C-alpha positions as CSV (number, residue, x, y, z in Angstrom):
1,M,53.8,50.3,16.6
2,K,52.8,48.9,13.2
3,M,55.1,45.9,13.8
4,K,53.4,45.2,17.2
5,N,49.9,45.2,15.5
6,I,51.1,42.9,12.8
7,L,52.4,40.5,15.4
8,V,49.1,40.6,17.4
9,M,47.2,39.9,14.2
10,F,49.5,37.1,13.2
11,T,49.1,35.4,16.6
12,L,45.2,35.7,16.5
13,G,45.4,34.2,13.0
14,L,47.4,31.2,14.2
15,I,45.0,30.6,17.1
16,T,42.0,30.8,14.8
17,T,43.6,28.3,12.3
18,F,44.3,25.9,15.1
19,Y,40.8,25.7,16.3
20,A,39.4,25.7,12.8
21,C,41.5,22.6,11.9
22,N,40.3,20.6,14.9
23,P,37.5,18.2,13.7
24,I,34.2,19.2,15.1
25,E,33.6,15.5,16.1
26,D,36.3,16.0,18.7
27,R,34.3,18.6,20.3
28,L,30.8,17.3,19.8
29,E,31.0,13.6,20.4
30,L,27.9,11.5,20.1
31,G,26.9,9.1,23.0
32,D,26.8,5.4,22.8
33,L,24.7,3.6,20.2
34,A,22.3,1.4,21.9
35,T,21.7,-2.2,20.8
36,P,18.3,-3.6,19.7
37,E,18.6,-5.8,22.8
38,Q,18.5,-2.8,25.1
39,I,15.3,-1.5,23.5
40,D,12.3,-3.1,25.2
41,V,9.1,-2.7,23.2
42,S,6.2,-5.1,22.6
43,V,3.5,-5.6,19.8
44,T,0.5,-7.6,20.9
45,S,-2.6,-8.6,19.0
46,I,-5.9,-8.3,20.9
47,D,-7.4,-11.8,21.0
48,G,-5.7,-12.7,17.7
49,S,-7.4,-9.9,15.9
50,N,-6.1,-7.2,13.6
51,K,-6.2,-4.6,16.4
52,I,-2.7,-4.5,17.8
53,V,-1.2,-2.8,20.8
54,L,2.2,-1.0,20.4
55,K,4.0,-0.4,23.7
56,N,7.5,1.1,24.4
57,N,8.7,-0.3,27.8
58,S,12.0,1.7,27.5
59,P,11.0,5.3,28.4
60,Q,14.6,6.5,28.1
61,F,14.2,5.9,24.3
62,G,11.8,7.9,22.4
63,G,11.1,7.1,18.7
64,M,8.6,6.3,16.1
65,W,6.6,3.0,15.4
66,D,6.5,2.0,11.8
67,Y,3.8,-0.6,11.3
68,K,3.9,-0.8,7.5
69,F,0.4,0.9,7.1
70,G,1.2,4.0,9.2
71,T,3.4,5.4,11.9
72,S,3.0,6.7,15.4
73,T,5.1,8.4,17.8
74,K,3.2,7.5,21.0
75,M,4.7,5.4,23.7
76,I,1.5,3.3,23.7
77,D,-0.8,3.1,20.9
78,T,-3.6,0.9,19.6
79,V,-4.0,0.6,15.8
80,V,-6.0,-1.6,13.3
81,V,-4.0,-3.1,10.4
82,P,-5.1,-5.1,7.2
83,V,-3.0,-8.0,8.1
84,V,-3.6,-11.8,8.4
85,G,-0.6,-14.0,9.5
86,T,2.7,-13.1,11.0
87,Y,4.3,-9.7,10.2
88,T,7.0,-7.3,11.5
89,V,6.6,-4.0,13.1
90,T,9.6,-1.8,13.6
91,Y,10.3,0.7,16.4
92,K,12.8,3.3,15.3
93,A,14.4,4.3,18.7
94,T,16.2,7.5,19.2
95,T,19.4,6.8,21.2
96,A,22.4,8.9,22.2
97,G,24.4,7.4,19.4
98,G,21.7,7.6,16.7
99,I,18.6,5.8,15.4
100,V,18.3,2.0,16.2
101,D,15.7,-0.3,14.7
102,K,13.9,-2.8,16.9
103,N,11.9,-5.3,15.0
104,V,9.1,-7.2,16.6
105,D,6.9,-10.0,15.0
106,V,3.2,-10.3,15.7
107,T,0.8,-12.8,14.5
108,I,-2.8,-12.1,13.6
109,D,-5.3,-14.8,13.1
110,E,-8.1,-12.9,11.4
111,M,-9.2,-9.4,10.3
112,T,-11.8,-9.2,13.1
113,Y,-12.1,-5.4,12.7
114,P,-12.9,-4.0,9.2
115,V,-10.3,-1.9,7.4
116,P,-12.1,0.3,4.8
117,G,-11.4,-1.1,1.3
118,Y,-9.2,-4.0,2.3
119,S,-12.0,-5.8,4.1
120,E,-14.4,-5.6,1.1
121,L,-11.7,-6.3,-1.5
122,T,-10.0,-9.2,0.3
123,G,-12.8,-10.8,2.4
124,N,-11.3,-9.6,5.5
125,G,-7.9,-10.8,4.4
126,T,-8.5,-14.5,4.0
127,G,-9.2,-14.1,0.2
128,K,-11.9,-13.1,-2.1
129,T,-12.5,-14.0,-5.8
130,W,-14.1,-11.6,-8.2
131,V,-15.8,-12.5,-11.5
132,Y,-17.5,-10.3,-14.2
133,D,-20.8,-9.0,-13.1
134,K,-23.3,-10.0,-16.0
135,T,-26.3,-9.4,-13.8
136,Q,-29.3,-8.2,-15.8
137,Y,-31.4,-5.4,-14.0
138,P,-35.1,-5.8,-14.1
139,D,-35.5,-3.3,-16.9
140,G,-33.0,-5.4,-19.0
141,T,-30.3,-2.8,-19.2
142,W,-27.3,-4.4,-17.5
143,G,-25.3,-7.5,-18.3
144,K,-22.4,-5.3,-19.5
145,F,-19.2,-5.9,-17.8
146,C,-16.4,-4.4,-19.9
147,Y,-17.3,-1.3,-21.8
148,L,-16.7,2.3,-22.9
149,G,-18.3,5.1,-21.0
150,P,-18.0,8.7,-20.1
151,P,-14.6,9.8,-18.9
152,N,-15.7,10.2,-15.3
153,A,-15.3,7.3,-12.8
154,N,-18.5,8.4,-11.0
155,K,-20.7,7.9,-14.1
156,W,-20.0,4.2,-14.5
157,K,-23.7,3.3,-15.1
158,K,-23.8,5.1,-18.5
159,I,-22.5,3.0,-21.4
160,W,-21.4,4.5,-24.6
161,W,-20.3,1.5,-26.4
162,D,-20.4,-2.2,-25.5
163,P,-17.9,-4.0,-27.7
164,A,-19.6,-7.4,-27.5
165,K,-22.8,-5.7,-29.0
166,A,-20.9,-4.8,-32.1
167,V,-18.4,-7.6,-32.7
168,G,-19.4,-10.6,-30.6
169,D,-18.1,-12.0,-27.3
170,E,-14.8,-13.2,-28.8
171,W,-13.4,-9.8,-28.1
172,Y,-13.7,-10.7,-24.4
173,Q,-10.7,-13.1,-24.2
174,D,-11.2,-13.4,-20.4
175,E,-14.9,-13.4,-19.9
176,N,-14.8,-16.4,-17.7
177,A,-11.6,-15.6,-15.9
178,S,-11.4,-14.1,-12.4
179,I,-9.1,-12.1,-10.0
180,R,-8.5,-13.0,-6.4
181,F,-7.3,-10.4,-3.6
182,E,-5.9,-11.8,-0.3
183,I,-3.4,-10.9,2.5
184,D,-0.6,-13.0,3.7
185,G,1.2,-11.3,6.6
186,A,1.7,-7.7,5.5
187,N,1.9,-8.9,1.8
188,T,-1.0,-8.0,-0.5
189,L,-1.6,-10.7,-3.1
190,C,-3.5,-10.4,-6.4
191,T,-4.0,-13.4,-8.7
192,F,-5.3,-13.6,-12.1
193,I,-7.1,-16.9,-12.8
194,P,-7.7,-17.8,-16.5
195,E,-10.6,-20.1,-17.5
196,S,-7.8,-22.5,-18.5
197,G,-4.0,-22.5,-17.8
198,E,-1.8,-21.3,-14.9
199,A,-2.8,-18.6,-12.6
200,I,-0.5,-15.5,-12.3
201,T,0.1,-14.1,-8.8
202,G,1.5,-10.6,-8.2
203,S,0.6,-8.0,-5.6
204,F,-1.7,-5.0,-5.2
205,I,-1.6,-1.6,-3.6
206,L,-4.8,-0.1,-2.3
207,D,-5.1,3.7,-1.8
208,M,-8.6,4.4,-0.4
209,V,-7.9,8.1,0.2
210,N,-7.4,8.7,-3.6
211,K,-9.6,5.7,-4.6
212,K,-6.7,4.0,-6.5
213,L,-5.9,0.4,-7.1
214,T,-2.5,-0.7,-8.5
215,V,-2.0,-4.4,-9.7
216,K,1.7,-5.3,-10.0
217,D,3.2,-8.3,-11.8
218,T,-0.2,-9.7,-12.8
219,H,-3.3,-8.2,-14.4
220,I,-7.1,-8.0,-14.4
221,P,-9.4,-9.8,-17.0
222,D,-9.3,-8.1,-20.4
223,H,-6.6,-5.8,-19.4
224,A,-5.3,-6.1,-23.1
225,H,-8.7,-5.7,-24.7
226,P,-8.3,-4.3,-28.4
227,N,-10.0,-1.0,-27.4
228,V,-7.8,-0.2,-24.4
229,L,-4.6,1.8,-24.7
230,P,-1.6,-0.5,-23.8
231,E,0.3,2.4,-22.3
232,N,-2.5,3.1,-19.8
233,V,-3.0,-0.5,-18.7
234,N,0.5,-1.7,-18.5
235,N,1.1,0.4,-15.2
236,G,-1.7,-1.5,-13.6
237,L,-3.2,1.7,-12.1
238,Y,-7.1,1.9,-11.8
239,T,-9.5,4.2,-10.4
240,I,-12.0,2.6,-7.9
241,S,-15.4,3.7,-9.1
242,V,-17.2,1.4,-6.8
243,L,-16.0,-1.0,-4.0
244,N,-18.3,-2.6,-1.4
245,D,-19.0,-6.2,-0.4
246,S,-21.1,-7.0,-3.5
247,S,-19.5,-4.8,-6.2
248,L,-16.1,-3.8,-7.7
249,V,-16.1,-1.4,-10.7
250,L,-12.7,-0.3,-12.0
251,Y,-12.0,2.6,-14.4
252,Q,-9.1,3.9,-16.5
253,A,-8.9,7.0,-18.6
254,Q,-8.6,5.6,-22.0
255,K,-9.7,7.1,-25.3
256,K,-12.7,8.3,-23.3
257,G,-13.3,6.0,-20.4
258,W,-13.0,2.2,-20.0
259,F,-14.8,0.2,-17.2
260,W,-14.5,-3.3,-15.7
261,R,-17.4,-4.5,-13.5
262,F,-17.1,-7.4,-11.1
263,K,-19.0,-9.2,-8.5
264,P,-17.9,-11.9,-5.8
265,A,-17.6,-15.4,-7.2
266,E,-20.4,-17.6,-6.0
């Protein structure tokens, strides 16, 4: 009887081993992977504006739109983007064989519809140049444009120390320089324009939710002022204290707090 039980267990073991060794791919085969040509989607600008319509004309394929400034899982959606020029929208289609990317180009003539932050900073995408704001208020208090203040980006009107007041304007190496923000396709461009010499163009990242501006591969005027900490300015990350059509105030946590105050160039 014992021998019979041993034989049954041995047989069951062989069967289990046989099925366990078969690759799972043989039993759960994926379907065919669709080609981009089989995925019919469209991206259309409304009257050449920055309001675009995303439409999936292939209901057999679900998926997700990636329009660089956000995503959508709707079959048809209308979104506003901070773009001027031609750029690429991607539809990530879910097919039986896996995810397939379908890229569609769309051309936008102008940022007709405002995009908070981008519109004010870039002049609706076509380009906006900012210079230091040296405007004097009626009481004679302003005219300060690069200074130390309280370590709080919302208290930018209080000045603890203006370097020019103590040591002369020569500390402001870029007093007459400017910065320009614009959009080319989906590319954000930031250019430092010195009073003389060659301009330096890089890019920028705008995060209006957290009120942050990051400048990459270029810099803003007086980013290397003797009274700022190099390790803080080298990453190009600034807090936006003010951003509207007529004023841009940037802040960094330095020894206390350092502010840069700009206005649109005339």
